[in-house]
C-alpha positions, 0 to 999 in steps of 0.5 A, a space after each residue: 910927713 906933714 906938719 903935725 907929725 913933724 910937731 910930734 916928732 920935733 919933741 922926740 929927743 925931750 920925750 925919750 930923755 924923759 923916758 930914759 930915766 923911767 920919769 912920769 912924762 905925761 903926753 897932752 894938755 893938762 886941763 883948764 877950764 874955758 873962761 865963761 863971762 856971767 852976769 852979775 845978777 839973773 835977769 827979773 831977779 827982785 833983790 840984791 844978790 847975795 850968798 844965801 839961795 833957795 837951792 840950799 834947802 832939801 826938797 823935803 823942806 820946799 814941799 811940805 805936803 805929806 802926800 808929795 813928800 811921800 811920793 818923792 819918796 817912792 820915786 827916787 827909790 824905784 823909779 826905773 831911769 834912776 836905775 838905769 843912770 846907777 847901772 851906768 855909773 857902775 859900768 862907768 867905774 869897772 872901765 876905771 879899772 879896765 884902763 889902769 889895769 894896762 899899767 900893771 904887768 900882764 901874766 898869761 898862759 898856754 898849754 897844749 898836749 897831743 899824741 902822734 904816730 911817728 913818720 915812716 922815715 923817722 929812725 929816732 921815734 918809734 911807734 907813736 909818742 906824746 907830747 906835752 907843752 906849758 907856757 907862761 909869758 909876763 908883759 909889762 908896759 911902761 907908761 912912759 907917754 903917759 897913754 895909760 894914765 890919760 885913758 884912766 883920767 878919762 875913764 875916771 871923769 866918765 864916771 864923775 860925769 855918770 854920777 852927775 847925770 844920775 844927780 841931774 835925774 834925781 833933781 829933774 825926778 823931784 821936779 816932775 813928780 812935784 809938777 805931775 802931783 800938782 797938776 792932779 790937784 789942779 784936775 781935782 779943783 776943776 772937777 769939783 767946780 765943774 760938778 758944781 757947775 753940773 749941779 747948779 745947771 741941773 736945778 736950773 734945767 729942772 726949773 725951766 721944765 717946771 715952768 714950761 710944764 705949767 705954761 708959764 715959759 717958752 720952751 726956749 729957757 729949757 733948751 738953753 738949760 739943757 745945753 749948760 748942763 750937757 755941756 758941764 757933764 761932758 767936762 766932769 767926764 773930760 775931767 775924770 779922765 784926765 785925772 785916771 791918766 795922770 795917776 797913771 803917769 805919776 804911779 809910773 813915775 814913781 815905779 809902779 804900775 798905774 793905780 789911785 795916788 793919794 791926796 794931801 792938802 788941797 790945791 787952794 791951801 798949797 803952802 811954799 817958802 814965803 822967800 825964794 832967793 836965788 844967790 849969787 850967779 857964779 855959784 849956779 856952776 857948783 850947784 847945777 848937776 848938768 853943768 857939773 857933768 858937762 865939765 867931766 865931759 870936758 876932762 875926758 875929752 881932754 884927756 883923751 887928747 893927750 892919749 891920742 899924743 901918746 899913740 905917736 910915741 913907742 910902747 916900751 915894755 918888759 917881757 919875760 916867757 917861761 915854759 916846760 916842753 915834755 915828750 913821751 914814748 919818743 925813743 932818744 927824745 924821751 923826757 922834758 925840758 924847760 926854757 926862759 927868755 926875758 927882755 926889752 920890747 920897744 914898738 912904734 908906729 911908722 907909717 899909719 896912712 894917717 891914721 894917728 893924726 885923724 884920731 888926734 884931730 877927731 879928739 881936739 873935734 870932740 874937744 871943742 863940741 864939749 866946750 860948746 856943750 858946756 858953755 849951751 848948758 850953762 846959757 840953758 841954766 841961766 834962761 831956766 832961772 829967767 824963766 821961772 822968776 818970771 813966772 812967779 812975778 807975773 803969776 802972782 799979778 794974774 793970780 790977784 787980779 783972778 782973785 778980785 774977778 772970781 769975787 766979783 763973779 760970785 756977787 753978781 750971782 747973788 745980785 742976780 738971784 735977789 733981783 730975780 727973787 724981787 722980779 726985776 729980772 729973768 733968771 737968765 741974769 743969773 744964769 750968765 752970772 754963773 756961766 761967768 764964774 765958773 769959767 772965771 774959777 777954772 782959770 784961777 785953778 790953773 794961775 794957782 797950779 802955774 805958781 807952784 809950778 814956777 817954784 818947782 822949776 825955780 828949784 830945779 834950775 837953781 840945782 836944788 839940794 845941791 849940798 846934799 849927798 845923794 843918799 842924803 837927798 834919797 833918804 827924806 828928812 
């Protein structure tokens, strides 16, 4: 007998004493949260940490655009991933009842009847006869070692985990819809820039064509202007394709068929909360649904260890059986009679070929996995928060530089036009200035969108809206 089995049977005397008075002994360790060290501040945190957090806001207080609010509301009501998660919660909740039912008496019935012809040498039964048997049996396992209670605990933790997973999907859905919507606004802005570019280069091409036809210029500027016009035309077509595909993606995310997406506030007019405090690092564990889900996974794994330990001990229960036997047309045996039986049942393992020991070690290894996953989830949460904070800081600096660059590019166009009309420069200076402006405006639009996304990502990383119930989170306002 190996050491593991010896350890279990070494506690058998105490366990039997517990069972003899029908007290509530529960095998296995009670859950204790693993120790996790956390830093006092988030990396790239600007202000001193305090209890106030950006995550305390409801999502509709973060995203003020009415069109975006309506889109998020539709997604929370109709998204299919969210409905799948809701169905899984229902499944897990019913498994609690399945596990708990084992602690209650189990009552079953069995009945059968038939007709038979007597054997040729049977003198007591004449001709054919009929028989019927009805049996009612009941069994009740006394959960002396807590096997059923541990199984119920594991099932309950799994239900809570599924609820946290669903909450995580809700928060991710809000984030994905907001990011997708801001991406759509960015594409709208880039399309407007591309169409302005197309219009500008079309006028330039017309101007050089007229000059060429009048013999005042060579064909070279005509072809260069035509190339710039074709490039901007291709960009317009490509952006329209991206816009349609982005609308399709948002439509499906909101649980609908591909279609157009209403716009609200333009990209450059979007307003986000001026302050985004992150709060205390210790609060991250209770705000993030994925961390809470990971902890429920540990609770379930811990309970399964106790269930595996209880399997080493005998199952003790009460049983009763009652029945009725009836025989018709059977001569002297004709009639009916009843019977009953009651007693105490004890059944337990003697030799299982190492199965129980392997199941125990399997559950211990699973516990180790859930602990590692829990710690990894916490590290991921800190990384996502720090990534969003550094994005907020650096994107603000990048936007300020690009806004200055765009303003300088526009001024250079005005100066080039003034020089051209004064006869001091060729129109190529104007084209060069225009070709510098439009990419700078595109770059600025990308940074403006990235700033909005950084706020969205920070809200998600902090577990935004954590203090709302699921119903409040989905109700909007």
